[in-house]
C-alpha positions as CSV (number, residue, x, y, z in Angstrom):
1,M,-18.0,6.5,-16.7
2,G,-15.1,7.6,-18.8
3,T,-12.5,6.6,-16.3
4,T,-9.8,4.0,-15.8
5,L,-10.4,3.8,-12.1
6,L,-9.7,0.4,-10.7
7,A,-11.0,-1.1,-7.5
8,L,-8.6,-2.4,-4.9
9,V,-9.6,-5.4,-2.9
10,A,-9.3,-5.1,0.8
11,F,-7.2,-7.8,2.4
12,G,-9.1,-10.2,4.6
13,E,-6.7,-10.6,7.5
14,T,-7.3,-8.7,10.7
15,A,-4.4,-9.6,12.8
16,F,-0.8,-10.9,12.7
17,A,1.5,-12.3,15.4
18,Q,5.0,-11.0,16.1
19,R,7.6,-13.2,17.8
20,V,9.4,-11.6,20.7
21,F,12.6,-13.0,22.3
22,K,13.7,-12.3,25.8
23,Y,17.1,-13.1,27.3
24,L,19.7,-11.9,29.8
25,D,22.7,-10.2,28.4
26,A,26.3,-10.4,29.8
27,N,25.5,-7.5,32.3
28,G,22.4,-9.3,33.6
29,V,20.0,-6.9,31.8
30,W,16.8,-8.3,30.2
31,V,16.8,-7.8,26.5
32,Y,13.6,-7.9,24.4
33,T,14.0,-8.3,20.6
34,D,12.2,-9.5,17.5
35,R,15.4,-11.1,16.2
36,Q,16.1,-14.7,17.3
37,P,19.3,-14.8,19.4
38,S,22.2,-17.2,18.5
39,S,21.9,-20.9,19.4
40,D,24.3,-20.6,22.3
41,Q,22.1,-17.9,24.0
42,H,19.4,-19.1,26.3
43,Y,16.2,-17.2,25.6
44,E,12.4,-17.3,26.0
45,E,10.0,-16.8,23.1
46,T,6.5,-15.4,23.2
47,S,4.0,-14.3,20.5
48,L,2.6,-10.8,20.4
49,K,-0.6,-10.4,18.4
50,R,-1.1,-7.0,16.6
51,S,-4.6,-6.4,15.4
52,F,-5.9,-4.0,12.8
53,E,-9.0,-3.7,10.6
54,P,-8.4,-3.9,6.9
55,A,-9.0,-0.6,5.1
56,E,-12.1,-0.5,3.0
57,V,-14.5,1.8,1.1
58,R,-18.3,1.2,1.1
59,L,-21.2,3.0,-0.4
60,Y,-24.6,2.9,1.3
61,Q,-28.0,4.6,1.2
62,R,-29.6,6.9,3.7
63,G,-33.1,8.1,3.4
64,T,-33.8,11.9,3.4
65,A,-36.9,14.1,3.1
66,A,-36.0,14.8,-0.5
67,G,-35.0,11.3,-1.6
68,I,-32.1,9.0,-1.0
69,A,-28.5,10.1,-0.2
70,L,-25.6,8.0,-1.3
71,I,-23.0,8.0,1.4
72,A,-19.4,6.9,0.8
73,Q,-17.5,5.7,3.9
74,S,-13.7,5.2,3.8
75,T,-11.6,3.7,6.6
76,Y,-8.3,4.4,4.7
77,F,-5.7,6.6,6.5
78,G,-5.4,8.7,3.4
79,P,-7.5,10.1,0.6
80,V,-9.4,7.8,-1.8
81,Q,-10.9,8.6,-5.1
82,I,-14.3,7.0,-5.8
83,A,-16.1,6.6,-9.1
84,F,-19.9,5.8,-8.8
85,Q,-22.7,5.1,-11.3
86,L,-26.4,4.5,-11.1
87,S,-28.0,1.9,-13.3
88,E,-31.4,0.4,-13.9
89,T,-33.0,3.6,-12.7
90,D,-36.7,4.0,-12.4
91,N,-38.4,7.3,-11.5
92,V,-35.0,9.0,-10.8
93,A,-34.9,12.8,-11.4
94,G,-32.1,14.8,-13.0
95,P,-29.5,13.8,-15.6
96,M,-26.7,13.0,-13.1
97,R,-26.0,9.3,-13.1
98,S,-22.3,9.0,-12.4
99,G,-19.4,11.0,-10.9
100,L,-15.9,11.1,-9.4
101,M,-15.1,12.3,-5.9
102,T,-12.1,12.4,-3.6
103,L,-12.8,11.2,-0.1
104,P,-10.8,12.5,2.8
105,A,-9.0,10.0,5.1
106,R,-11.3,8.2,7.5
107,S,-14.4,10.0,6.3
108,E,-18.1,9.7,5.6
109,T,-19.1,11.8,2.6
110,Q,-22.4,12.3,0.7
111,V,-21.5,11.8,-2.9
112,L,-25.0,12.2,-4.5
113,L,-28.6,13.0,-3.5
114,V,-31.1,11.0,-5.6
115,D,-34.5,12.5,-6.0
116,R,-37.8,11.1,-7.3
117,Q,-39.0,12.4,-10.7
118,N,-42.6,11.8,-9.7
119,E,-43.0,12.3,-6.0
120,S,-46.1,10.0,-5.8
121,D,-44.3,7.0,-7.4
122,A,-41.7,4.6,-6.0
123,M,-38.1,5.1,-7.0
124,S,-35.5,2.4,-7.7
125,F,-31.9,2.1,-8.9
126,K,-28.7,0.1,-8.6
127,T,-25.3,1.5,-7.6
128,D,-21.9,0.5,-8.8
129,F,-18.6,2.0,-7.6
130,Q,-14.9,1.6,-7.8
131,F,-12.1,3.2,-5.8
132,L,-8.4,3.9,-5.7
133,P,-6.2,5.2,-2.9
134,G,-4.6,8.6,-3.4
135,D,-5.5,12.2,-4.4
136,P,-5.5,12.7,-8.2
137,D,-4.1,16.2,-7.6
138,A,-1.0,14.9,-5.8
139,Q,2.4,15.9,-7.4
140,H,5.6,14.0,-6.7
141,A,7.9,16.5,-4.8
142,P,10.3,14.8,-2.3
143,D,12.5,17.0,-0.2
144,E,15.6,14.8,-0.9
145,P,16.5,11.6,-2.7
146,Y,15.0,8.5,-1.3
147,R,17.0,6.4,1.2
148,L,17.8,2.9,-0.1
149,P,15.3,0.5,1.6
150,F,17.9,-1.6,3.4
151,A,20.6,-1.4,6.1
152,L,23.2,1.4,5.8
153,A,26.5,0.2,4.3
154,S,24.7,-2.8,2.7
155,T,24.9,-3.3,-1.1
156,F,22.3,-5.2,-3.2
157,P,22.1,-5.7,-6.9
158,V,19.3,-4.2,-9.0
159,S,17.7,-7.0,-11.1
160,Q,15.1,-4.7,-12.9
161,A,14.7,-0.9,-13.2
162,F,13.5,1.5,-15.8
163,P,13.7,1.4,-18.8
164,D,13.9,-2.4,-18.7
165,S,10.6,-4.1,-18.3
166,L,10.8,-7.8,-18.0
167,T,7.8,-8.0,-15.6
168,H,7.2,-4.2,-15.0
169,L,4.8,-4.0,-18.0
170,D,2.1,-1.6,-16.9
171,P,2.2,2.1,-15.8
172,S,1.8,1.2,-12.1
173,S,5.1,-0.7,-12.1
174,Q,7.0,0.9,-15.0
175,H,9.4,2.8,-12.7
176,A,9.6,0.1,-10.0
177,I,13.0,-1.2,-8.8
178,D,13.6,-4.8,-7.9
179,F,16.5,-5.6,-5.5
180,V,17.8,-9.1,-5.2
181,M,18.2,-10.0,-1.6
182,P,17.9,-13.1,0.6
183,T,14.6,-13.8,2.4
184,G,14.8,-12.2,5.9
185,T,16.8,-9.1,4.9
186,A,15.6,-6.1,7.0
187,V,13.6,-3.6,4.9
188,Y,13.7,0.1,6.0
189,A,11.5,3.0,5.0
190,A,12.9,5.0,2.1
191,R,10.9,8.1,3.1
192,A,8.7,9.2,6.0
193,G,4.9,8.7,5.7
194,I,1.7,7.1,7.1
195,V,1.0,3.4,6.6
196,I,-2.3,3.0,4.7
197,E,-2.2,-0.6,3.7
198,V,-0.6,-3.8,5.0
199,A,-0.8,-7.5,3.9
200,S,1.3,-10.0,5.9
201,G,-0.4,-13.4,5.9
202,F,0.8,-14.9,2.6
203,F,3.7,-17.3,2.4
204,E,3.9,-18.7,-1.2
205,A,5.1,-17.4,-4.5
206,G,4.3,-18.3,-8.1
207,L,4.5,-17.2,-11.7
208,D,0.8,-16.7,-12.5
209,P,0.1,-12.9,-12.3
210,S,-3.6,-13.3,-12.0
211,V,-3.4,-15.9,-9.1
212,D,-0.1,-15.0,-7.4
213,G,-0.2,-11.2,-7.9
214,P,-2.7,-10.4,-5.1
215,R,-0.9,-12.8,-2.7
216,A,2.2,-10.6,-2.1
217,N,2.9,-9.4,1.5
218,L,3.3,-5.6,1.3
219,V,3.4,-2.2,3.0
220,R,1.9,0.9,1.3
221,M,2.8,4.3,2.7
222,L,1.3,7.7,2.0
223,H,3.8,10.6,1.8
224,D,3.2,14.3,2.6
225,D,3.1,15.2,-1.1
226,G,0.2,12.7,-1.7
227,T,2.3,10.0,-3.5
228,M,2.6,6.5,-2.1
229,S,5.5,4.0,-1.8
230,L,5.0,0.3,-2.0
231,Y,7.2,-2.4,-0.5
232,A,6.2,-5.8,-1.9
233,H,7.0,-9.6,-1.8
234,L,7.8,-9.3,2.0
235,S,8.3,-12.3,4.2
236,W,5.4,-14.0,5.9
237,N,4.3,-12.5,9.2
238,S,7.3,-10.1,9.4
239,I,5.7,-6.7,9.1
240,R,6.2,-4.5,12.1
241,V,3.9,-1.5,11.2
242,T,0.2,-1.1,11.1
243,P,-2.3,1.1,9.2
244,G,-2.4,4.6,10.6
245,E,1.1,4.5,12.0
246,R,3.4,7.4,11.2
247,V,6.8,6.0,10.0
248,A,10.1,7.9,9.9
249,R,12.7,7.7,7.2
250,G,14.9,4.7,7.9
251,Q,12.5,3.0,10.2
252,Y,12.5,-0.8,10.2
253,L,9.3,-2.0,8.3
254,A,9.6,-5.7,7.6
255,D,11.8,-8.5,6.2
256,S,12.2,-9.1,2.5
257,G,10.8,-12.4,1.2
258,N,9.4,-14.2,-1.8
259,T,5.6,-14.0,-1.8
260,G,3.1,-13.3,-4.6
261,F,4.1,-13.0,-8.2
262,S,7.8,-13.7,-7.8
263,S,10.4,-16.0,-9.3
264,G,12.9,-15.6,-6.4
265,P,13.6,-13.7,-3.2
266,H,13.6,-9.9,-3.8
267,L,12.2,-6.6,-2.8
268,H,9.9,-4.7,-5.2
269,F,10.0,-1.0,-4.4
270,V,8.0,1.6,-6.3
271,V,6.6,5.1,-5.8
272,Q,3.1,5.7,-7.2
273,R,0.4,8.3,-7.6
274,N,-3.2,8.3,-8.5
275,R,-3.3,10.0,-11.9
276,G,-7.0,10.7,-12.5
277,G,-8.2,7.2,-11.6
278,A,-5.2,5.1,-12.6
279,M,-2.3,4.1,-10.5
280,V,1.0,5.1,-12.1
281,S,4.6,4.8,-11.0
282,V,7.0,7.8,-11.0
283,P,10.7,7.9,-11.5
284,I,12.8,8.4,-8.4
285,E,16.4,8.9,-7.3
286,F,18.2,7.3,-4.3
287,A,20.7,9.0,-2.0
288,G,24.3,8.2,-2.8
289,P,27.5,9.4,-1.0
290,A,26.9,12.7,0.7
291,G,23.3,12.6,-0.4
292,T,24.1,12.9,-4.1
293,P,21.3,11.5,-6.2
294,I,21.7,8.1,-7.9
295,T,19.4,6.8,-10.6
296,P,18.9,3.0,-10.3
297,R,19.8,0.9,-13.3
298,T,19.4,-2.8,-14.1
299,G,22.6,-4.7,-13.2
300,S,24.0,-2.1,-10.9
301,G,24.8,-2.6,-7.2
302,L,23.5,0.1,-4.9
303,T,24.9,0.9,-1.4
304,A,22.8,2.5,1.3
305,Y,24.3,5.7,2.8
């Protein structure tokens, strides 16, 4: 099809539980929190289940008077680019056998109408497709430098950033930043956006990219300019947002962890865009003192302002 479009696999989980702690403070007021109180504080614990359907794209056929319409259905809360191709065709009219199309968020779109070459004969074909989140026309244009994705006044070291590439070896991660931080560190949104993908049910880490890479807990957010930020290796069952939720800059997202392809506890943060069917990372700056832009470098310690 002349494209590098890669399919993303929808995560199989449909729900995750959130622990909620309830206790009386010194003024006799009931406090509800997702952070476990100290051991000397009497509290009650309950589990709150938050459910969501994993985002997916599917292609199905619908009969028409003229032939068969190929319909693409996307449940992503953001645009998705789809590449489709017909194969093993028999009695199919016209030269068009493949194509690219950008699907709007939460949409059902006709991508191709397949006609019979000879109306009196049967028609058959097979359909293959791949998809990638994001609009290929998106351009990275943030209004201000990104907020560092951890608590204000906190400082964490950068273990890997461009141009170093110990594990950031492909275009999708080339400009990613790895922050070394203990498991359970609060992770905050670096920029406002809409949550379009969540994985929260993994709890192990390993060093085999093919096996462990897909098993990272993550949050993917779509920004107003069409680019997407990814927070990865998050702690098991700690994610506090769901697909479709609008998130503000600085909002609490999850806890850092050590899941997926990882050699130790850290946060992998990257901003990406769909560049004509391939996911690529883009260079970013973080906000320093008084909002001055700071470029992350390997070995540096960054403080959130």
